[in-house]
N, C-alpha and C positions, 0 to 999 in steps of 0.2 A: 522330638528335638528336628531342625532339620542341617542338614549337613548337604555343603555345596564348594568345589574347588577351581577356582579363578585360573586360567591360563591368560594371563595379560589382559585384552581390551576384545578379545575374541569371545571369550566367554560372559562377557557382560550381559547377554539377553541369557544366558543361565542363569545367571546370579535371579538379575529382577526378578522371575516369576517366584520361585521359594517363597521370599522375602517381602513378597507384595503383604501377606497377613501381619508382617511387625513393623510396617512403614511409620515412622514417626512415635512409634513407639521409643521412650524412653533406657537408655543404654546402664543398666541398674553397676554392669560388670564386666571385664575384656580379662582373658584367662589368655596368655602364650606360653602354649608346649613343641617341648622339642628342638629349644636352642645346640646349636653345635657346640663346639671345643671353643671357636672363637670370638660366639656373641654372645651375652648376658640377655636375661628377661629386660633390662632395665633400657639397653640398643636399640630391642624390639621394637620397646613401649614408646622410644621419643620419633621411630621411623612408621609408628600407625596413626592417619590421620583420625578415627575413631573416640572419642573420647566419652569413659563416664558422663553423664547427667544430660549431651548428647540427644536428642533424638535421632534414630538412626536411617541413615542416608545412605543409596543401592553407592553412590556417587563416592561417598569418604569410603566405604568397606573395600571399592574397586580401586580405592588410590590409596588406600593401606595395603593391599597386598604389592599393590604393582610394587610402591616404595621397596618391600620388604622380598620381592623378586632382585630389586637392582642392587641390592647387599652383596650377590653374586653367592652365597652361599649354601640357598636352599635349591634342589631340584622340585620341588613341591609343597604349597601351602596349599591349605582346608582352611573354612573355616565354617562353624558351627554355630549355631545360634536357634537355643533355650531360653524359651518363653517359661516368666516367671510371674507372680502374682501381680506384682506394680512394673512390670518392665519386661525387658529381653536379657541377658547375658549370651555373647558373643565373646566364644573361644578362637585361637588359633590357633594350627596347628601345622607346625613347618616343619617339612623332612629335611635335614642336613642332603647334602651335595656328596657324595660318597665320594673322595679326590682318590686315583691308580697313585700311588704310590711307588711300586716296582713296575716295569714290561718286562719280563722276561720273550722271549721268540727258541722256542724248540720246535725238535725235527729234524725233518729234510730243508735245509731253507733255500739254499742253491744261492744268496747273497747274502750278502754279510751284514752280524747283525748291527753291525755301527752304521751299515745304510737306511736296514729297518730301524730303526731305532733315530735316527735324524729327521729319516719321510718322519715320524709321529711328532717330532717333537716340535719340525716347522711349521706343521698346522693344527699344532694343539699345546705348546709350550712345555713347561713340566709343570703344567695341573690338566692331566687329562680325564674329565669328570667318565663315573662310572654308565652316564646316558648315553655318551660319547662310544661307547664299546662297539653295535653293529658300523658305527661311521665308519671307524676308524679299524676296522676289517674289511669294508667296503676300500678306501684307499690303499691296505697293502695288497689285496684282491687287482687293484687299478696299476698297482708298481710294481708286478710282477709279471700281468699280459703286457705292460709295454716296453719288458724284459725279455720275453718270448718264452713266458710260461703262462700256454695260454691258459689252462685247466687247474689252478691252484687250487689246493681246500686249507683252507684258514678258520679253526676252530677255536671261538678266542672263552678261555675258561680263566673264572673270579676265585679266588680269596677272601674273606672279608674277616676284619678282627672287628665284633663287634659294637666294643668297650670303643675302640677309638673312632671306627668307622674309617681306617685307614684300610684300601682294595690292592691283592696285589695280581696284574692281568697279564696274564698268558694264553700268547698265538702260536698253538699245534697248527705247523704249518707244514703241508707235505706238498712241496713246487712242483713236483712232475714231470716232466723232460720239456725241456729248453728247445725251443723250435729255432731251426736255422733256414735262411733264405734259400732257397729252393730254384728259385729263378728270378730274372731282375728282366724289366720291357722296362723305354723311354718312351712317353706320350709327348707330341705337339714340338713343337720348332724350338732348337735352341743354337748357339753359335757353337758350339763342341759337334764331333760324332760320338756318336750313342758309348763307342769304348774309350774315349779318351772324357767325356763328362762323369761315366763311371767309374775311372782312373783317378780324376779330381776328386767326387766323392767321397772314395778308397769305399766303397761297396764293389761286393766281390760275391757270385752266388757258396753256399755252405760257414757262410759268419752268422753267426748268434744275430738275433735279430735284437735291436733297441732300439724303439720306439725313440727316448730323446735326443740321442747322437744321431738320426740319421737326420730329425728334425735344425739339431742346431748347425748340421752340416751342410744342409739344405739354403736353411736362413743366411747362410755365408756363403753361397751362390747365389743366393738371389741379391744382395747386395754388390758383391763384384756384376754382377749385369747394371746396377744403375749409377755401380762407377764409371761404366763403360755409353749411360749412356740411354738404358730401355728403362726409362723410372715406373716404367706399368707391369713390371716382372712379377711374376708368380713364378713360386714355383715348389708342389706337394706333393704327399705320395700317398698311397691306400695300398691295403694286401686284402690276399686271399688268405684258407688254408686251407690244406688237403685234409682227408674225412678227420684224422687224430690227430691235428692239428700240430703233425711237429713239422712242419714245414709251410713256409713262406711265399706267396707268391706277391716279391715288391716292384710294386708302379709307379716309377718317377711321375707324375704330370707337369708337363714346362708349357709354360704361358710366356711368349721371349717378349711379346707387346713391340712394338715399335718404336724403330731408333728416333730421341727423339733432341730435334733440334731449336735453341732458341734462335730471333736475330730479328731486329731490329732494323726500319726499315728509314731509316738513317741514320746521320753520327752526331744527332744532338749530343748521350752520354760516353763516355770512356767507356774502354773497351771494361777499366777498372768497376766504374761506376753503374754500369748495368750489369755486372756480377755480386754489387750490394743487395740494387734495387732492386734485383731480381734474384732470390738465390734456390734460382731451380736445380740447380747442377749439388746444391748447400746440405739441402734439404732430403734430394734426390725423390724429387715429388712434383705432379706436375696435379695437385687437387687444384678446383676450384676458389679453397678459399684463397689456395697461395696466391693463387692470377691476380686475385683481387684485390688481394694484401699490398700485391708487388704495383700495381696501378695508384691506389691512394699512399705507395713510397712516392713514387713518380711524379707524382702532382706534389705534394708536400716539398719532394726537393723541388723542386720550380719555384717554387711561391717563395720560399723562403731566399734564392737568390733576387727575386723581386720581380716574378712572371706571375700575372694574376688569370692571361685566362692560359691557364694549361688544362691542353686535351689528351689524354691516353685514353688507349684502349691493346686487343689483343685480339688475332685470327686466329685458326685453325687453317691448315693448310695438308691434306691427311692421302697416303693412298698406304700399302699394303704392308712397305717395309719400313716407313720414313711419318712422322708426325711433324712438321716444323708449326710451332709458335712463334707467328709476327709480332711485333709490338710495335704500333703508330701512337709517334708520340709530339706533338705539336706545341713550344713551352710557349708558343705569342706572343707579342711584343713585350719588352720587359721596359717597365715603367723605373724610373728614378727622378727623383726630387731636384728641384732648382731653382733658383730664387727663392732661396724658403724667407717670407715675411709672418711678422710677430705684429699681432693689433690688440691692440691693448692698452693698460697700466705696459709700459716697459720700465721693468730694474735695472738691467742687464745691458749694456754698449753691443752695439749689431755686429762685434769682429767678435764675438765672446762665440 
């Protein structure tokens, strides 16, 4: 008897070698073992590509296993090939996916059970598979570190009802000491003084570290800089910790970027048309694709008005603190239709 497991397409080379002996031999029987409570043998047989009476095909076995996996109810599929006198017998062994029906959080949590459960549900929905336990544990560890618990200990313990396949997953947590901000520093150029900026961001020494909250505040501050014309502004942060991970040194990195000024070298477009056709302020960006799209909009605008030789370009004028983007627009001569003449069979009068 030959036994093999196929994990989607990556294991196809592993599948081919042991089956070469039986290649093109007639399949005399197909058996399916290990169905879940949600499926029947008939359901699974309909998913198979291999058929009794057909010659054994590696491609058909591979496709059959793929179809079984796509049902979404199995964590493993094994195929056993047993040589018979007049052919080969195939046996598909499916291992039902054990779904966690209840999640518990025990121990010294530091964070609310509601928040812990919400994070798990947002990632896995209501059907966390037992095979995803290690991944879910890593997700919770990241959540704790994001909230200043730099050395959490999280153990996952499962209990399984063998008859139903249902599992209860318990996370036993020791969150450890939550780190506070021990020092604050700002690097780079900003519009405010360091104290003004830290006050605006709501950051101070002694506060619990919360990475996501700090990121939200910095993102909002970066948006405010773009609203003030600094479209290339970037603001982020980094941390270092003391040896026992109870104090965090928080550094704000600010890249103000130049103040961006958009100008036109003539007045062929009204201020309203300039803003509509070149939406740099609205988009808060000076991405080159946006600038090139603006040129296309300008050309299209004038062509619709009857100008056929529209020229549009832009140039940069930059110093340490300011970037001027100057648009050069020449619509050319407008073309008008005068004295239209109809040639050929005319069924309407010239006054129409």
